[in-house]
N, C-alpha and C positions, 0 to 999 in steps of 0.2 A: 639070305640076302647078305652081300658082302659089306664089309665095314666101310668101304668108300661110299657105297650108295646110302648107307645109314647116315653117314656124316653129311652127305649132300642133302638128304631130305630134312635133316635137323636144321641145316642152314636155311633152307627155303622156308621152313616153318617159323624160324626166328625172324626172318625178314617180313613175312606176312604179319606176324604178331606185332612187330614194330610199326608197320604201316597202319594196321588197324588202330593201334594205341595212339600214335601221334596224329594221324589224320582224323579219325573219328572223334578223338577227344579234344584235339587242339585246333584243327583246321576247319572242321565242320561248324557252321554257325550254331550258337546255342538256341534252344527253342524260345520263342518270344514269351514275355510275361503276360499276365492277364490283360485282356483288351478292355478299353474304356466302354462303359455301358452306353454313354451318349457322346460319341466321338465328334459329332457335328455341333455340339453346344458351345456357344461363345457368350459368356456372361454379358459382355458389353453390348451385344446385339439384341438381348432379350427385352421385350417391351411389355410383357404381361406374365404374371404367375397366378395360377388358380389352384387353391387347395380345397378339397372336399373332405373334411374330417368324417370319421365313421360315426354313425348314429343319426336317427331321424331328427333329433332336437338340435343337431349341430348345423349351423349355417355355413355355406361355403364362403371362403375368403379369397378375395381377388385384389391384387396390387398391380397398378399400371404405372409405367414410367413415361413421363412426358417432359421433354426438354431436360432430361437428366435427373428429374425429381420423381421419387416414388411416392405414390399416394394410394390409399385404400379406396376402392370403389364399391366393394361388397364386403360385408352386409351393410356398410355405411360409408359415407364419404369422409375421409379423415387422413391427415398426414401420416405416412408410414415411417417406421424406423428403417432407413435405407441399409444400415449395416446388417440387420436381421435378414432382409430379403437377399442381400448380396452374399452373405455367408452360405445360405442354402444353395444359391446358384453356383458358387465356387465349389462347394462340396460335390454337387452333381456333375460339374464339368470335369472334375478329376476322378469321379467314381469308377472303380474297377470291380469286376466280378471275382469273387473268391472261387466260385464254382458255377458252371452252367448246366442246367438240367434241360435236356433236349425235349422237343415236342413229343417224340416217340416214347421217351421214358414217361412223360406225363400221361400219355394215352393208356399206358398199361395199368394206371391206377385210376379206377373209376371215381375215387373220392379225392382226387388231386386238388381240386379247387378248394374244398373244405380243409384238407390237410395242410395246404400251403397258405391258407388264409386269403385266397383271392375271391372267394364267394362273398366275404364280408371284410374288405380290405380296411386296414387301419386308416388309410388316407389315399386319395387319388390326387395326383399332381399333373397339371396341364401347363405346359410352357409354350409361350408364343414367341417365336423368333423368325419373323418374316413368314415364309412358306413352310418352314420347319416347325412342326407342332408336336413334339413328343408328349405322350400320355403315359404316366406311370401309375401302377397299382402297387401299394406297399402292403405286403401280406403279413403272415405271422412270423414270430421269432422262431429261430431254430431251437433245437432242444437245449443247448448250453445257454442260449439267451443273448449271446454276443453278436449274432448275425440275424439277418432278416431276409425273407424272400421278396423278390421284386419282379414284376412283369411289365413289359412294354407292350402297348397296343400294337397289333400287327405281328407280334412275335409270340408264337404259341409255346415257346420254351419259358424258362424261369431262371433268374439269377439269384445267387446267394451273395449278399453284400454285407458290409459292416453295418451293424445296428446303430452306429453313431448318427446315421441319417435321421433317426427319430428325434434327436436333439434339435434339429433345425426346422422341424415341421411345427407350425403353430397349431395349438389346440383350439384356439378361438381368435377372433380378430384382435382382441386386446393384447395378444402376444406380439402383434406386429404394429400396434398403434404407437405413434410417436409420444414419448413420455415427457417431452419438454413442455414446460408451462407456457413459455413465450420466448420467441427469438428476438431479443431486444436489438441485436446487431442488425437485423433487417428492418427495424422501425426507425424511420428518420424523425424522431420525436424531439421536441424541445420544451414540452410542458407536461407536468404530472399533477393530477388532482388526487388528493388523498382525502377520502370521506370516511369518517368513523361514525357508525350509527348505534354504538352501544348506548343503551338507555341510562338515564340518570342525569343529575344536574351537571356533572362534569364527566365526560367520557374519557376513554383511554388516550385520545389525542390531546387532551387538556383543553379542549374547546367547548364552549357552551353547546348544548344539544341543538340549539336553533341555528348555529353557525358551525357545523361540524365538518366543514371542508376547508382544507388549506391547499393553495395552488403554488407550485414551484415552477419557475421559469428559468430556462438556460439562456444566459446572455450570449448573443451571437458573436460578440467581439472576442471574448476570451474563453467561452465554454463553461464559465463558472455559474453555479446554480444560485438563484435568488428567490426569496419568498415574495410572491405577488399578491397574495390574499390569505388571510384577512388583514394583513398589514404589509406595507412595502418595507422589506428589511433584507439585510444580507443573510444568506442561508448557510447552513453547515454543509459545505460542499463535500467534505470527507464523509460525513454521516450518510448523505444521500447516495454518493457513489458506492459506499459499502452496501447500502440497501439494494442498489441495482445489481451489484455483483452477486449478492445472495439470491436475488430473483433469477439470475441466470443459472444458478446452481440447482434451483428447485426442479424436482422431477415428480411426475404423477406417480403415486404409489399404488393407487387402485382406481379403476374406472367403475363408478358406482351405478350410474344410470344414464341412458340416452333417451329416456322417455320425455318428449316435449311437454307432457301433461303432469310430470312428477310434481309432488307437493314440496316446494322449496322452503316453506316457512319453518318446519321442524328442523331443517338443516342449517338454519340461520342465514339463509340466502335470499329471503324475501321479507324485508329488505336485507341486503348483505350487511354483516357486521363491519366489514372493511372493504372499501372499493378503491382500486388503483386505476385511474384512467390516464392513458397516454395519448397525447395529441401533438399535432404539428400546427402551431398557431391555433386557429379555431376549428380545425379539422380533426375530429376524433379518430384515433387509429385502433385502439383496443382497450377493452375494459376488463379488468380482472376482479372477480368478486370472491370474498372469503367469508365463511360462516363459522359454525360451531364445530366442536370436536365430536367424533363418534363416541358413544358411551363406553365402548370397549377399548378405545385407544386415545387417550388425552394428548398424545404426542403429535397427532395429526388433526387437520381441520378439513371440512368440506370446502370445495372451491369450484368455480366454473368461469367460463369466459362469457362476457355479456353478448347476448344475441345467439348463443349456442345452447342446445338442449343438454349437452353433456355435463354430468356432475362427477367429480372425482375427489380424491383426497391427496393432500400434500403435507409435508412436514411443517409443523407450526413454528418451530424454532427459527427457521430462516426468514420468517415474516415479522418477528417481534419488533424489529427496528422501525417498521412502518406503523406500529401501534404506539409509538412513543408520545411523549408530551409535546405540545406545540413548540416550546422553547428548545427542545432537542433538535428541531429542524433549523434553528437559527444559528448563525455563526457564533461559536463560543469564545471568540477572541475579539478584542477591541479593534485590532488591526490584522487583516488577513495577510498572508504572504503575498507580496506585491512585486511590481517591477523594481529594478535597481533604482535606488534613490540618488539624486544629484546633491542634495544637501539636507541637513537637519538643523533647525534652529530651535533653541530652548530659551523661552522667555520666562523669567521668574522675577516678579516685581519690576524694578527698573533695569535689571541686568538682562542683557541679550547677548547671546553668543551663537555662533554657527560653525558647524563642521561641514566642509564642502569637498566633493569629489573632484579630483583633477584628471586631466586627460590620460595620465599614466596609471589611473586607478589608485593613486595614493590619496590621502585625505589631509586637508589643511584646516586649521582652526582660525576663525575670524571673530573678533579683531585679534591681531597679533601675528597672523600668518605663520604659525608654527606647526610643525608636523604632528599629526594625530597618530595614535597607536592603532594599527590596523586590527589588532585583536580586540581592543576595547570598543572600536566602532562596530565590529561584527557582533560583539556582545550586546551593544545597544540595539542594533537591528533585530537580533534574536529576541531580546527582552520585549521589544515593542510588538513584534509579530506573534509572540507567544504569550502576550499578556491576557490571562483568562478573565472572562466576565464572571464575576461572582453572583450578580443579580441583574435582571432586566428591570429597572426601576420604573421608568415611565416611557411609554412609546410615543407620546405626542406632547412635547413641551414647546412653549413659546418664550419670547424674550423676557416676559414678566415673571416666568417661573424660575429663571436661571439663578437669581440671587439666593433663593432658598436652598440651592444645591452647592453654593459656594463657587458658582461658575461665571459670575458676572460681578467683578472681574475674576478670572480663574486664579487659583493658587499658582499654577504652572501651565504653560502652553508649549506644545511641541509641534512645530510646523515642518512637514515633510514636503519636499519638492521633487517632481519628476520631470523628465523630458528636457534636460539641459538648460533649465531656467537659471538666470544669473542670480548671484547671491544678493544683488541689490533689491530683488523682488521681496526679500524677507525683512527689509528695513522698515516696512510700514505694517499696519494692521490689516491692509487690504489683501485678501487672498485671491489668487488667480485660479484659472481652471486646472492648472497642473500642480496645485498645492492642496494639501490636506492638513488641517489643524486638529490636534487632540488637546482638549482642555481638561484640566483636573481641578477639583475643588473639594473643600471639606464642608460637610453638613453637620447638623446637630443631632439628627435622629439615627445616624449610623456611625458611632465612634470608631468602630473597627474597620471601616471601609472608606474609600475615597470615591467620590463621584467622578464620572468621566463622560465626555460627549465629543462626538466627531462633528466637524464643521459641515459635513455633507448629509447629516441626519438630524432628525428632531428627537432622537432617542437619548435618554439619560441612562447610563449604565452605572454599576458599582463594581469596583475592583478591591481586592484585599489591600490593606495598608502595607503589609509586608511586601507585596508585589510592587507597590508604588515607590517605596523607599529604595528599591533596587535601581530605579532609574536615576541617572545623573541629574543634578540640579542645574548644571551648566555644561556646555560642551568643552570648556577648558579642562575639565576632569578627564577628557579623553586624550590628553596630550601624550606624546611618545614618552614612555616610562624609562627609556634608556638614560642613565645618569652620566656615564663617562664614554667618551669617544676616543679613548686612548688605552694603552696596555700598561701593565705594571712596569715594563721595561722603560717606559717613557718617564717614570717618576724619578725625580732627582733627590727629593727630600720629603719628609713628612713632619709637619708641625702640629703639636697637640696643645690646646689651650683650654683651661677650665679654672674658674674662680681666681683669675689673675696669675695662675701658674702657666709656664710655657716650657715645653720640651720639644727639641728638634732632633731628628735623626737623618743622617746622610746615607743615601743609597749609593754605595761604592761600586756595586756590581751584583751579579747573580748570587743570592744567598749571602750577601755581605753588607752589613749595616754597621754604622758607628754613630756615636753621639756627636752633635755639633758642640762647639765651644760653649760652655756654660750649662750644658745639659748632662745629666748623669742617670745611672740606673743599671739594670741588668738587661742585656740584649740577647734574645733568642732569634738568631738570624732566620731560621726556617719558619718559625711561627709568625714573625713579623712579615716576612715575604708573602706567606699564604694569606694572611689577614689583608694585606694591601691588595693582593690579587682578587680576593673576595669582594672588597669594597669596589674595586674598579669594574668588576663584572656583574655586580648586583644591580637590579632594576627596582624602581619603586613598585610596591605592591599596588597601591592606588594613590592618586592625588586627592588630598583631603581638603586643602584650602590654599589660598594665595593672598599675598599682600601683607604689609607690616601690621595692619590692624588685627590680623588673625593670630599673631605669634603667641600672645599671652594665653589665649584660650587653649592652645595646644601644648602648653608647658615650657615655652621657650623664655629664657632670661637673657639679659644683656651679657652676663659673664658665664653663659652655659658652656657645655662641652662641644669643642670644635675639632675636627680633623681636617687639616689642610694639606692637600697634595700639591707640591710644586713640581712642575714639569721641566724637562731639560730645555724646552724652548722658551721658558720664562712664564708660561701661563700657570694659573692656580685654579684648583678645584676645592671649594670649601663645603664641608658637610657638617651641619650643626644638629645636635640631638636635643629633643624636648621630652615631653612626658610620654606615658604609656597609653596606647590606644586600647579601646574596649576589646579588640580582637586579641590582645596580648602582644602585639607587635609594638614597636617604638616609633614615635613621631620623629621625623628628621626633616631638615629643610636645606634646600640649595637655592642659590640666587640665579635666576634666569631672566634675561631682559631687564636687569636692574631691580627686580623685586623677588622676595622670598616665595618659593613654592614649597608647600608642606605636603609631606607624603607619609604613608606607613612604610617603615623600613623593617626588613625581616628580623625577628627577634634573635634567631640563631646567629645571624651575621653580626648583630650588635653585641651579642655575648662574646664573640671572638675579639671584637674591637676592645671591649671592656677588659678582656682577660690578657691579651697579648701586646697591647700598646701601653707602654710604661705609665703614662700619666693617668690612665684610667683608674688605677687604684686610689688615686688622690682625689677623685671626683667627689 
């Protein structure tokens, strides 16, 4: 053969090889992946799932979907866990075969049914989807154990699929039963009856055994819980809501029995040791009953729903709040968090004062019409709404009983007004429908406590003395604590007076001070300027008293230490110092509206005044 023909044939061979390589490898479609075993299955269209577990003692399990809700119908009627049913259907919808064994291959093996596990399948699954009703037999595991044989009715072949399917198949109806104790969100309840049947003179609810039920009522206006029986009282709303949240968390740990003839007494369920009944008005909705702990697990207790044969166990810890003392269900505060107040009046002896909210949400103090300190008012509201009850003293008192508690007349009365009432409503002892009075008194039998009573209740409480003394004795103590409404640059001079001595310094400019004629000493311009800035920017820590008659009690004398700031506009600000407060701060006084107002002045600021203003050393 000539070389030309050889080259020609080599060229043809190369072209054919290129065609085969590129077309067969890149142009021809790839073979399809494993086909779905149930290509027509649509989970959202399935209305029924039937599982027949292997074994003569195993009952078949059936779940039906009605109006989008799954419920067991065999072997008992019970709400199902929808996610468990749904996960099985989703797995089957996406199920693909790893390998398919044809019918002809199976026929060659006389023992195929036994070998592949179809003679005694692990489970049979029947799905109802309209006219489409696939039936599956789950056979034996393959030799490695990670796959399982599967056969469809009407198909004589067999599939090899992922053994993960076995995780989604229930072994008994309990695997698919809803483990929720109760769906409170679906109950439109406004009443809870708590019955404690523990034997003894006083049971766990703190109630006599003959009256071992307390009833809680949710008020329709604000959704707040109130105790309706055995006494009419404010309820511990937070405690009850916490208990309801824990009820929502409770899950059934074990289904014990569905026998309607089961003996409930050994389980503590006849009678139940704790009953929780939920109702809407007089219409009962659901009754939950709780008994004793199993001997082998003290962390759980037996439980059932009233009217149902089922007995199960739940975690005990989540129920302990409902086994509390009676008073734990009562509001632990003298005043609950309430609507915004329009005014607060404090009456102590003959002195009456009011702090009133203005339309711009600022507060004014009456009489006097001066501005209140927003922080102090907020602190008073917080103190009132967080004032803890130390003891429930007497649940039913009449007017004749009040003097024994120091409540007629009271040591102090605080009147709270809601709903835009005018301050004139607080000038008499007559209370209106939008006012609430809190009375405080001292008794002889509780020296460490103060008695208290609300005007809308017949109950006498006791609060700790330390909590009472934190309340202001008059609203004037809530006055704005800002002392100066000018800056250090507005100061023209400073005059110091003490024990007849006078020293004056002139403010010539930034960091520039000099003595006025007749005054002398050593001037430290920076220290004096910073001290004056500190005085101008300092606020009162707390107002302690007011009026000339209070001066002596707080260590003020006629020739005491004064610091007077004279402003460039001719105004003066006079700060007088008195004795030391128990807190370690120093009492100081300023004149407001023509009378002295006494405050606690910061000790550190007073130290700077005493150190850097020249006359201080002569005090």
